[in-house]
C-alpha positions in Angstrom: -3.9 -7.5 12.2 -2.0 -9.6 9.8 -4.8 -12.1 9.0 -3.7 -11.6 5.3 0.0 -11.0 4.4 0.6 -10.5 0.7 4.0 -10.1 -0.9 4.8 -6.4 -1.4 5.3 -6.3 -5.2 5.2 -2.5 -5.7 4.0 0.8 -4.4 1.5 3.1 -6.2 2.9 6.6 -6.4 1.2 9.6 -4.9 1.4 11.2 -8.4 -0.7 8.5 -9.9 -3.3 8.8 -7.1 -3.5 12.5 -7.6 -3.9 12.1 -11.3 -6.7 9.6 -10.8 -8.5 11.9 -8.5 -8.2 14.8 -10.9 -9.5 12.7 -13.8 -12.8 11.9 -11.9 -15.1 14.4 -13.6 -18.5 15.3 -12.2 -20.4 13.2 -14.6 -18.6 10.0 -13.7 -18.7 10.6 -10.0 -22.4 11.4 -9.9 -23.2 8.0 -11.4 -24.8 9.2 -14.7 -24.4 7.2 -17.8 -22.0 8.3 -20.5 -24.4 8.6 -23.4 -23.8 5.9 -26.0 -20.9 4.5 -23.9 -23.2 2.9 -21.4 -22.6 2.8 -17.7 -19.3 3.5 -15.9 -18.5 2.1 -12.5 -15.4 2.5 -10.3 -13.7 -0.1 -8.2 -11.7 0.9 -5.1 -9.1 -1.7 -4.3 -7.2 -2.2 -1.0 -5.5 -5.4 -2.2 -2.9 -3.2 -3.7 -0.4 -6.0 -4.6 -2.9 -7.3 -7.2 -4.0 -4.0 -8.8 -2.8 -5.2 -12.3 -4.7 -8.4 -12.0 -7.9 -6.5 -11.4 -7.1 -4.1 -14.2 -6.7 -7.0 -16.7 -9.9 -8.6 -15.4 -11.9 -5.4 -15.9 -10.5 -5.1 -19.5 -11.8 -8.6 -20.2 -15.2 -7.8 -18.7 -15.4 -4.7 -20.9 -14.7 -6.9 -24.0 -17.6 -9.2 -23.0 -19.8 -6.3 -21.9 -18.9 -3.2 -24.1 -21.6 -1.1 -22.4 -19.9 -1.4 -19.0 -16.6 0.4 -18.3 -14.8 -0.4 -15.0 -12.2 2.0 -13.7 -9.8 0.8 -11.0 -9.0 3.2 -8.2 -5.8 1.7 -6.8 -4.2 2.3 -3.4 -0.6 2.0 -2.3 0.6 -1.0 -0.4 0.8 -0.4 3.3 -0.6 3.1 3.7 -3.1 5.8 3.0 -5.7 3.4 1.8 -8.5 4.3 4.2 -7.5 8.0 3.9 -8.1 7.7 0.1 -11.4 6.0 0.7 -12.5 8.7 3.2 -11.6 11.4 0.7 -13.7 9.9 -2.0 -16.7 9.9 0.3 -16.1 13.4 1.6 -15.8 14.8 -1.9 -19.1 13.1 -3.0 -17.4 10.8 -5.4 -17.6 7.4 -3.8 -16.4 4.3 -5.6 -19.2 2.1 -6.9 -17.5 -1.0 -5.5 -15.1 -1.1 -2.7 -12.8 -4.0 -1.8 -12.4 -3.5 1.9 -11.7 -5.2 5.3 -14.9 -6.1 7.0 -14.1 -3.8 9.9 -13.9 -0.8 7.5 -17.3 -1.7 6.1 -18.7 -1.8 9.6 -17.2 1.6 10.2 -18.9 3.0 7.1 -22.0 0.7 7.1 -24.4 3.6 6.3 -22.6 4.2 3.0 -23.1 0.7 1.6 -26.0 -1.1 -0.1 -27.9 -3.7 1.8 -27.5 -6.8 -0.3 -30.3 -8.8 1.2 -31.8 -9.4 -2.3 -28.5 -11.1 -3.2 -28.1 -13.2 -0.1 -29.9 -16.4 -1.1 -28.0 -16.5 -4.4 -24.6 -16.3 -2.6 -25.7 -18.8 0.0 -26.2 -21.3 -2.8 -22.9 -20.4 -4.5 -20.6 -20.4 -1.5 -19.5 -23.0 1.1 -21.4 -23.3 4.4 -20.9 -20.3 6.6 -19.2 -18.1 4.0 -22.0 -15.6 3.7 -22.0 -15.1 7.4 -18.7 -13.3 7.0 -20.4 -10.6 5.0 -23.3 -10.1 7.5 -22.2 -7.0 9.5 -24.4 -5.5 12.1 -27.2 -7.7 10.9 -27.1 -6.7 7.3 -25.5 -8.4 4.3 -23.1 -5.7 3.3 -20.2 -7.5 1.7 -19.9 -10.3 -0.8 -17.1 -12.8 0.1 -14.6 -13.5 -2.6 -11.6 -14.9 -0.8 -11.0 -16.9 2.3 -8.2 -17.9 4.6 -7.7 -20.1 7.6 -5.2 -20.9 10.2 -4.3 -23.5 12.9 -1.4 -25.9 13.4 0.3 -26.3 10.0 2.2 -29.6 9.7 5.1 -30.9 7.6 3.9 -34.3 6.5 7.4 -35.8 5.9 8.6 -34.9 9.4 5.5 -36.1 11.2 5.4 -39.4 9.3 9.1 -40.1 9.8 8.5 -39.6 13.5 5.5 -41.9 13.7 6.8 -44.5 11.2 3.6 -44.5 9.1 0.9 -42.5 7.5 -0.3 -39.5 9.5 -4.1 -39.0 9.8 -4.8 -35.4 10.9 -8.2 -36.5 12.3 -6.3 -38.6 14.9 -5.4 -35.4 16.9 -8.7 -34.8 18.7 -7.4 -33.6 22.1 -4.5 -31.8 23.8 -3.1 -35.1 25.1 -3.2 -36.5 21.5 -1.1 -33.5 20.4 1.4 -33.9 23.2 1.8 -37.6 22.6 2.7 -36.7 19.0 5.1 -34.0 20.0 6.9 -36.5 22.2 7.4 -38.9 19.3 8.7 -36.1 17.1 11.1 -34.9 19.8 12.3 -38.5 20.3 13.6 -38.7 16.8 15.6 -35.5 17.2 13.2 -33.0 15.6 11.6 -29.9 16.9 7.9 -30.5 17.4 6.5 -27.0 16.8 7.3 -23.5 15.6 5.7 -20.7 17.6 6.0 -17.3 16.0 6.6 -14.7 18.7 5.2 -11.6 17.0 2.4 -9.6 18.8 0.1 -10.0 15.8 0.4 -13.8 15.8 0.0 -14.1 19.6 -2.6 -11.3 20.1 -4.7 -11.6 17.1 -4.4 -15.2 15.9 -3.9 -17.1 19.2 -5.4 -15.2 22.1 -8.3 -13.8 20.0 -9.4 -17.4 19.4 -10.7 -17.3 23.0 -13.3 -14.7 21.9 -14.5 -16.7 18.9 -14.5 -20.1 20.7 -17.2 -18.9 23.2 -19.9 -19.9 20.7 -20.5 -20.8 17.0 -22.9 -17.8 17.1 -20.8 -14.6 16.4 -23.4 -12.4 18.1 -22.8 -14.3 21.3 -19.1 -13.8 20.9 -19.7 -10.0 20.5 -21.7 -10.1 23.7 -18.7 -11.8 25.4 -16.4 -9.0 24.3 -19.0 -6.4 25.6 -19.0 -8.3 28.9 -15.2 -8.1 29.1 -15.5 -4.3 28.4 -18.0 -4.1 31.3 -15.7 -6.0 33.6 -18.1 -9.0 33.9 -15.7 -11.6 32.7 -13.0 -13.4 34.9 -10.8 -15.1 32.3 -9.3 -17.5 34.7 -12.8 -18.9 35.2 -13.5 -19.1 31.5 -13.0 -22.7 30.1 -12.2 -21.5 26.6 -9.5 -19.1 27.8 -8.0 -21.6 30.2 -8.1 -24.4 27.8 -6.5 -22.3 25.1 -3.8 -21.2 27.4 -3.1 -24.8 28.6 -2.5 -25.6 25.0 -0.3 -22.5 24.7 1.8 -23.8 27.6 2.3 -27.1 25.6 3.4 -25.1 22.5 5.8 -23.1 24.7 7.3 -26.3 26.1 8.0 -27.8 22.7 8.7 -24.5 20.8 11.6 -24.6 18.4 12.4 -21.0 19.4 12.1 -21.5 23.1 15.7 -20.3 23.7 14.9 -16.9 22.1 11.1 -16.9 21.5 10.7 -13.2 20.7 13.0 -13.0 17.7 9.9 -13.4 15.5 11.6 -13.6 12.1 8.6 -14.5 10.0 10.5 -15.5 6.8 13.0 -17.6 8.8 10.3 -19.3 10.9 8.3 -20.1 7.7 11.4 -21.4 5.9 12.5 -23.5 8.7 9.1 -25.2 9.0 9.0 -25.7 5.2 12.4 -27.3 5.2 11.5 -29.7 8.0 13.3 -28.0 11.0 9.9 -28.1 12.8 7.0 -30.5 12.4 4.2 -28.1 13.2 3.8 -24.3 12.9 1.1 -22.1 14.4 0.3 -20.0 11.3 -2.1 -19.6 8.4 -2.3 -20.5 4.8 -1.1 -17.0 3.9 2.5 -18.2 4.7 2.4 -20.0 1.3 3.5 -16.6 -0.1 6.8 -17.2 1.6 7.3 -21.0 1.2 5.5 -21.7 -2.1 8.6 -20.9 -4.2 11.2 -21.7 -1.6 14.1 -23.9 -2.8 14.8 -27.0 -0.9 11.4 -27.1 0.9 9.4 -30.2 1.5 6.4 -30.9 -0.8 3.5 -31.9 1.4 1.8 -29.9 4.1 -1.5 -29.8 5.9 -3.3 -28.2 8.9 -5.0 -29.4 12.0 -7.1 -27.5 14.6 -5.6 -26.2 17.8 -7.0 -28.5 20.4 -8.2 -26.7 23.5 -9.2 -29.5 25.8 -9.2 -33.3 26.3 -12.9 -33.6 25.3 -13.0 -34.4 21.5 -16.5 -33.0 21.4 -15.6 -29.5 22.5 -16.0 -26.7 20.0 -12.6 -25.9 18.5 -11.0 -29.3 18.7 -12.1 -30.3 15.2 -12.5 -26.8 13.6 -9.9 -24.4 12.1 -10.1 -20.7 12.3 -11.6 -19.2 9.2 -12.3 -15.7 7.8 -13.0 -13.7 4.7 -10.3 -10.9 5.0 -11.7 -8.8 2.2 -15.3 -8.2 1.0 -16.8 -6.5 -2.0 -19.3 -3.8 -0.9 -21.5 -1.6 -3.2 -21.9 2.1 -2.6 -25.3 3.5 -1.7 -24.4 7.1 -1.1 -23.7 8.4 -4.5 -24.3 5.6 -7.1 -27.3 5.3 -9.4 -29.5 2.2 -9.5 -28.0 1.5 -12.9 -24.5 1.5 -11.5 -25.5 -0.6 -8.5 -26.9 -3.2 -10.9 -23.8 -3.1 -13.0 -21.7 -3.6 -9.9 -23.8 -6.6 -8.8 -23.3 -8.1 -12.3 -19.6 -7.5 -12.3 -19.1 -9.0 -8.9 -21.1 -12.1 -9.7 -19.0 -12.6 -12.9 -15.7 -12.2 -11.0 -16.6 -14.9 -8.4 -18.3 -17.4 -10.7 -16.8 -17.2 -14.2 -13.7 -19.1 -15.3 -11.9 -15.9 -16.1 -12.7 -14.4 -12.7 -11.8 -17.5 -10.7 -8.6 -18.0 -12.6 -7.6 -14.4 -11.8 -8.3 -14.8 -8.1 -7.1 -18.3 -7.5 -4.3 -18.8 -10.1 -2.9 -15.3 -10.6 -3.6 -13.8 -7.2 -2.8 -17.1 -5.4 -5.9 -16.8 -3.1 -8.5 -19.3 -2.0 -12.2 -18.8 -2.7 -15.1 -20.0 -0.4 -17.1 -21.2 -3.4 -18.5 -24.6 -4.3 -18.0 -24.6 -8.1 -14.4 -23.6 -8.4 -13.1 -23.8 -12.0 -9.5 -22.7 -11.4 -6.6 -24.7 -9.8 -4.7 -23.4 -6.9 -1.1 -24.0 -6.2 -1.5 -23.2 -2.5 -1.3 -26.5 -0.7 -2.1 -24.9 2.6 -5.3 -23.2 1.4 -6.4 -26.5 -0.1 -6.0 -28.1 3.3 -8.0 -25.4 5.0 -10.7 -25.7 2.2 -11.3 -29.3 3.3 -12.5 -28.1 6.7 -14.5 -25.3 5.2 -16.3 -27.6 2.8 -17.3 -29.8 5.8 -18.4 -26.8 7.8 -15.7 -27.4 10.4 -14.7 -23.8 11.0 -14.4 -21.3 13.7 -16.0 -18.1 12.5 -13.6 -15.4 13.8 -15.8 -12.6 12.5 -16.0 -11.0 15.9 -12.6 -9.4 15.2 -14.4 -7.1 12.7 -15.9 -5.3 15.7 -12.8 -5.0 17.9 -10.7 -1.9 18.5 -7.8 -1.5 16.0 -5.1 -1.8 18.7 -6.5 -5.0 20.4 -3.9 -7.3 18.9 -0.9 -5.1 19.7 -2.0 -4.4 23.3 -3.0 -8.0 24.2 -0.2 -9.4 22.0 2.4 -7.5 24.2 0.9 -9.3 27.2 1.1 -12.6 25.5 4.8 -11.9 24.7 5.4 -11.3 28.4 3.7 -14.6 29.2 5.7 -16.4 26.5 9.0 -15.4 28.1 7.6 -15.9 31.6 7.8 -12.3 32.8 4.2 -12.7 34.0 2.1 -15.8 35.1 -1.4 -16.9 33.9 -3.2 -14.8 36.5 -1.2 -11.7 35.6 -1.8 -12.3 31.9 -5.6 -12.6 32.5 -5.5 -9.4 34.6 -3.7 -7.4 31.9 -6.1 -8.6 29.2 -9.1 -7.9 31.3 -7.8 -4.4 32.1 -7.2 -3.7 28.4 -10.8 -4.6 27.5 -12.2 -2.5 30.4 -10.2 0.5 29.1 -12.0 0.2 25.7 -15.5 0.6 27.0 -17.1 3.6 25.4 
């Protein structure tokens, strides 16, 4: 899914990957120390667009800690990343640290170190709920280092011109509140909302909220998915699903793209929102990569939750969706105790030091789920999401880490049919239910 969408700044060549593999000699891969040189660790990176930022960071760390050498194992943007990871494991030369999607860590959970001894420390360093994103199958296997969220982004200028005053995002507590606002925006000749018609947005970001809204306990949400696979769930009787789809009907009604909803031009949709051609946009803070440097855009933006009912107290009406799309995991299949400790020290330095936070927040342009943040972000949208995170007002969407890889494409296609009214609500529910029953092992 496209929970995180970086700008594609370059592609690592196959020749470079081959040379890196050839340079990994037996001594380095087995985790032994290099004599007087101290300990050497390797870092496998799937955030390929920021390879150079990590390289510079590791050079700085080596200057501060001459006895520790960190070698980056880069991957190309958009392909062959997991194949490279698999080849390292198969050859007995696993990376000491791996920067991976949580779902991949789950898949290879037996290869990673249980970080239970580090858990209390990171609970004290991070915002409430952040560590939960690294607890996979009951074990703390991944250290969070970046965060993202999504909901209904808003263009402050457009909204405030429509209401004739200051907009308080907390004033939207229910679906009726949202429709009332949409009517005011429409009355001044503006499009109320932009609904992106791609399968990943509809299947992963929107529909998948129904799985995470079942409970604030992710294990209960996993049980809900298992019940769907067993055919025990009738979605049209599920209040979270029906409430979410009632809101979707509202978004459809006021959609700026309602005349051609499946065009799904991500750059165009993002730019139109940023320039004030729509007041709201169902999307995440990652879209700042498109609109941050856009000429002619508005300056102030924010985010509100997607209301799913007319009861302000219902879970989801005051929370935004939140996840940690990448985690740092430490190898436990071929690394020495010395390397594992060096890995722990490096990770702690990266997420807590001024140098590390500046690299992640300022240079990479990401948001961090940490309390003591020393760097300044230019991402207005991630700052808006961070306000909800700091208050614990988030929907933990970690259940997606356990879902089949094609869930968003398959269910997203059904959502697209519903969006253009080729199927009705009952047919949509039936298609989604049938998909989940087909995934039962």
